[in-house]
C-alpha positions as CSV (number, residue, x, y, z in Angstrom):
1,X,30.8,-7.0,94.2
2,X,29.8,-3.3,93.4
3,X,26.3,-1.5,93.4
4,X,25.7,0.6,91.1
5,X,22.9,3.2,90.4
6,X,21.9,4.8,87.1
7,X,19.7,8.5,86.0
8,X,18.6,8.3,82.3
9,X,18.4,4.2,82.1
10,X,15.7,4.6,78.9
11,X,18.7,6.8,77.1
12,X,20.7,5.4,74.2
13,X,23.9,5.1,75.9
14,X,22.3,3.5,79.0
15,X,22.6,-0.1,77.6
16,X,26.5,-0.4,77.0
17,X,26.9,0.6,81.1
18,X,24.1,-2.0,82.4
19,X,26.3,-4.5,79.9
20,X,29.8,-3.2,81.3
21,X,28.5,-3.7,84.7
22,X,26.9,-7.1,84.5
23,X,30.1,-8.3,82.4
24,X,32.3,-6.7,85.5
25,X,30.0,-9.3,87.6
26,X,28.9,-6.2,89.7
27,X,24.8,-5.4,90.6
28,X,22.3,-2.8,89.8
29,X,20.5,-2.3,92.6
30,X,18.5,0.7,91.0
31,X,17.3,2.9,87.9
32,X,15.7,6.4,87.7
33,X,14.4,8.1,84.1
34,X,11.1,9.8,83.1
35,X,10.7,7.5,80.1
36,X,9.3,4.1,80.0
37,X,11.5,2.2,77.3
38,X,13.2,0.6,79.9
39,X,12.5,-3.0,79.6
40,X,15.4,-4.1,78.8
41,X,17.0,-4.4,81.9
42,X,15.2,-7.2,83.1
43,X,17.9,-9.2,80.4
44,X,20.9,-7.5,82.8
45,X,19.1,-7.1,86.3
46,X,15.9,-8.5,86.9
47,X,15.9,-7.6,90.4
48,X,16.9,-3.8,90.0
49,X,14.2,-1.4,91.5
50,X,13.0,1.4,89.2
51,X,12.0,4.9,89.6
52,X,9.8,7.5,87.5
53,X,9.6,9.6,90.0
54,X,12.7,11.5,91.2
55,X,12.1,12.1,95.0
56,X,11.6,8.2,95.2
57,X,14.7,7.5,93.6
58,X,16.4,10.0,96.1
59,X,14.5,8.3,99.3
60,X,16.0,5.3,97.7
61,X,19.6,6.6,97.8
62,X,19.0,7.9,101.3
63,X,17.3,3.9,102.8
64,X,20.3,2.3,100.8
65,X,23.3,4.7,100.8
66,X,25.7,2.6,102.8
67,X,25.4,-0.3,100.1
68,X,25.8,2.2,96.8
69,X,29.3,2.2,95.3
70,X,28.7,4.0,92.1
71,X,25.6,6.3,90.2
72,X,26.0,6.1,86.7
73,X,24.5,9.2,84.6
74,X,23.6,9.2,81.2
75,X,20.7,11.9,81.7
76,X,20.8,14.8,79.0
77,X,24.0,16.5,78.7
78,X,21.8,19.4,80.7
79,X,21.5,17.5,83.3
80,X,24.8,16.0,84.2
81,X,25.9,18.6,86.7
82,X,22.7,18.4,88.4
83,X,23.3,14.8,89.1
84,X,26.9,14.6,89.6
85,X,25.9,17.4,92.4
86,X,23.6,15.4,93.7
87,X,26.3,12.0,93.9
88,X,28.5,14.4,95.8
89,X,25.7,15.3,98.2
90,X,25.3,11.5,98.8
91,X,28.9,10.6,98.5
92,X,28.5,8.6,95.6
93,X,31.6,7.9,93.1
94,X,30.3,9.1,90.1
95,X,30.4,7.9,86.3
96,X,29.4,10.1,83.7
97,X,28.8,9.5,79.9
98,X,30.0,12.7,77.4
99,X,30.3,15.6,78.0
100,X,30.7,15.6,81.7
101,X,29.7,19.3,81.9
102,X,28.5,21.9,78.8
103,X,30.8,24.5,79.6
104,X,33.8,25.7,81.1
105,X,32.5,27.3,83.8
106,X,30.7,24.1,85.4
107,X,33.7,22.4,85.4
108,X,35.6,24.6,87.5
109,X,32.9,25.1,90.1
110,X,33.1,20.9,89.9
111,X,36.8,21.5,90.5
112,X,36.7,23.2,93.3
113,X,34.2,21.2,94.9
114,X,36.2,18.3,94.1
115,X,39.0,19.1,96.1
116,X,36.9,18.6,99.3
117,X,35.6,15.5,98.1
118,X,36.1,12.0,99.2
119,X,34.5,10.1,96.3
120,X,35.8,10.0,92.6
121,X,34.1,11.4,89.5
122,X,34.8,9.2,86.8
123,X,34.3,10.2,83.2
124,X,33.9,7.8,79.7
125,X,36.5,9.2,77.3
126,X,36.4,5.1,75.4
127,X,38.4,6.8,72.3
128,X,41.6,6.6,74.3
129,X,41.3,3.4,74.6
130,X,41.3,2.5,71.1
131,X,44.1,0.5,70.2
132,X,44.4,1.6,66.8
133,X,44.1,4.9,68.2
134,X,46.5,4.2,71.3
135,X,49.2,3.2,68.2
136,X,49.0,6.3,66.5
137,X,48.8,8.6,69.4
138,X,52.4,6.6,70.0
139,X,53.8,7.0,66.2
140,X,53.4,10.4,66.4
141,X,54.5,11.6,70.0
142,X,56.6,14.9,69.9
143,X,55.7,15.2,65.8
144,X,55.7,18.6,64.5
145,X,53.7,20.5,61.7
146,X,51.5,17.1,60.7
147,X,48.4,18.2,58.8
148,X,45.2,16.0,59.7
149,X,41.4,16.4,59.1
150,X,38.8,14.4,60.5
151,X,34.8,13.8,59.2
152,X,32.4,13.0,61.7
153,X,29.4,12.7,59.6
154,X,26.1,11.0,61.0
155,X,22.6,12.0,60.0
156,X,20.0,12.7,62.1
157,X,16.2,13.3,61.0
158,X,13.5,15.5,62.5
159,X,13.4,13.7,65.7
160,X,16.6,14.8,66.6
161,X,16.2,19.0,66.3
162,X,12.8,18.4,68.2
163,X,14.5,16.4,70.7
164,X,16.6,18.1,73.7
165,X,19.7,17.2,71.6
166,X,18.5,19.4,69.3
167,X,18.0,22.1,71.8
168,X,21.5,24.1,72.1
169,X,21.0,25.5,75.7
170,X,20.7,21.6,76.5
171,X,22.8,19.6,73.8
172,X,25.4,22.5,74.3
173,X,25.7,22.2,70.5
174,X,27.0,19.7,67.7
175,X,31.0,20.3,69.1
176,X,29.9,19.3,72.4
177,X,27.5,16.5,72.3
178,X,28.4,14.5,69.4
179,X,32.2,16.3,68.7
180,X,33.4,16.0,72.3
181,X,35.4,12.8,71.7
182,X,36.5,13.5,68.7
183,X,38.5,16.6,70.4
184,X,39.3,14.3,73.1
185,X,41.2,12.8,70.8
186,X,43.0,15.5,69.2
187,X,44.3,16.9,72.1
188,X,45.4,13.5,73.3
189,X,47.6,13.8,70.0
190,X,48.8,16.5,69.6
191,X,48.5,18.5,73.0
192,X,48.2,22.1,74.2
193,X,45.8,24.3,71.4
194,X,47.0,27.3,70.3
195,X,44.4,28.6,68.0
196,X,40.6,27.8,66.8
197,X,39.1,28.7,64.1
198,X,35.1,28.3,63.4
199,X,34.6,28.7,60.2
200,X,30.9,27.1,59.8
201,X,28.3,26.0,63.0
202,X,24.6,26.1,63.4
203,X,22.3,23.0,64.3
204,X,23.8,20.6,62.0
205,X,27.3,21.4,61.1
206,X,30.0,23.0,62.8
207,X,34.0,23.3,61.1
208,X,36.6,24.6,61.2
209,X,40.4,24.2,62.2
210,X,42.4,23.4,65.4
211,X,46.0,24.7,65.5
212,X,48.2,23.6,68.1
213,X,51.2,24.5,69.7
214,X,53.8,22.4,68.1
215,X,52.5,23.4,64.7
216,X,50.2,20.8,64.2
217,X,47.0,21.8,62.4
218,X,43.8,19.6,62.1
219,X,40.7,20.7,59.3
220,X,37.5,19.0,61.3
221,X,34.1,18.7,60.2
222,X,30.8,17.7,62.2
223,X,27.6,16.9,60.0
224,X,24.3,15.5,60.6
225,X,23.6,16.3,57.0
226,X,22.5,13.8,54.8
227,X,24.2,15.2,51.3
228,X,27.5,15.2,53.1
229,X,27.4,11.8,54.2
230,X,26.6,10.6,50.6
231,X,30.1,12.3,49.8
232,X,31.7,9.3,51.3
233,X,29.8,6.5,49.4
234,X,28.8,4.7,52.1
235,X,25.8,2.2,53.1
236,X,26.0,3.0,56.9
237,X,24.0,5.8,58.4
238,X,27.4,7.7,59.7
239,X,31.2,8.1,58.5
240,X,33.8,8.8,61.0
241,X,37.4,9.5,59.4
242,X,40.8,10.6,60.7
243,X,43.6,11.5,58.5
244,X,47.2,12.1,59.6
245,X,49.4,13.2,57.1
246,X,47.3,11.9,53.6
247,X,47.2,8.2,55.9
248,X,43.4,7.6,56.4
249,X,42.6,5.7,59.6
250,X,38.9,4.7,59.6
251,X,37.7,3.7,63.0
252,X,33.8,3.8,62.4
253,X,33.6,0.0,63.5
254,X,36.4,-0.2,66.2
255,X,34.3,1.2,69.4
256,X,32.7,-1.9,70.7
257,X,33.7,-3.3,73.8
258,X,35.2,-0.5,75.3
259,X,32.7,0.8,77.6
260,X,33.6,-2.9,79.3
261,X,37.1,-1.5,79.0
262,X,36.2,1.7,80.4
263,X,34.5,0.3,84.0
264,X,37.5,-2.0,84.1
265,X,39.9,1.1,84.6
266,X,37.0,2.5,86.9
267,X,36.9,0.1,89.1
268,X,40.6,-0.3,89.6
269,X,40.1,3.3,90.6
270,X,42.2,4.4,87.1
271,X,39.5,5.9,85.1
272,X,39.6,9.4,83.4
273,X,38.8,12.3,86.1
274,X,38.0,15.9,85.8
275,X,41.0,17.0,84.5
276,X,41.2,14.5,81.8
277,X,37.9,16.2,80.8
278,X,38.9,19.6,80.8
279,X,41.6,19.7,77.5
280,X,38.1,18.8,75.3
281,X,35.7,20.9,77.0
282,X,37.7,24.1,76.6
283,X,37.9,23.1,72.9
284,X,34.2,22.8,72.8
285,X,34.1,25.9,75.1
286,X,35.8,28.1,72.7
287,X,34.3,26.3,69.6
288,X,30.8,27.6,71.1
289,X,32.4,31.3,71.8
290,X,33.7,31.9,68.5
291,X,32.7,34.6,66.4
292,X,32.1,33.8,63.1
């Protein structure tokens, strides 16, 4: 049995990690967050310690680091780099939610540090484990001149823009905060990028075209606008569509249990690493720095 600790326990994604830890029959020793909506932890690990104070959490790590196998990072995006370095400092294996870091510069710094790091840094790229998407990848392998389209519409209200998610410096913007999994899948499907064109980029919408080296291209649109959602006549608050050569692949309901599958891989030392995370971070970096 492996022992885990988690930062960002009050966040939206944290319960998926705790669920995966429990279902793989492992244990949570401690959790940290500055927010108080963490009562759900009791239903997973009632004996877990909890900390509101970061220094107290660090002291717990120092005292118990021989017992701790993994640090799980579910904190806001801009804190990922800090907590990864914290995990490195205490020589822990690390599991970090997307995006691993906010830009290529920080990723390159981690790559340098990682050369002398004895433990592993894993990132969650769960869509690569989606069975439908894996079948599609196999079908289009080595094909050229494909035209694809991605629509990722997910409505967000006023709260979103007043939280850290609406702060460009803290979230990294829509491309990396919401779209990075999609860009990871596009790279996974089509390979290296030749050119990126950004048509629109603000805090509510980002869209453009990616041209790949095998002459495949993808038109993509990521939006938080309710009006964009209405166009697709869905009753949900989100709509996700992948279309390749006019064949639509709707995968909105296919995200279940993928964190569990990610943990099964990680526990076998086969999880996704820094190099796996690099292509999508490169794409987002280019999108964010593109001059419109």
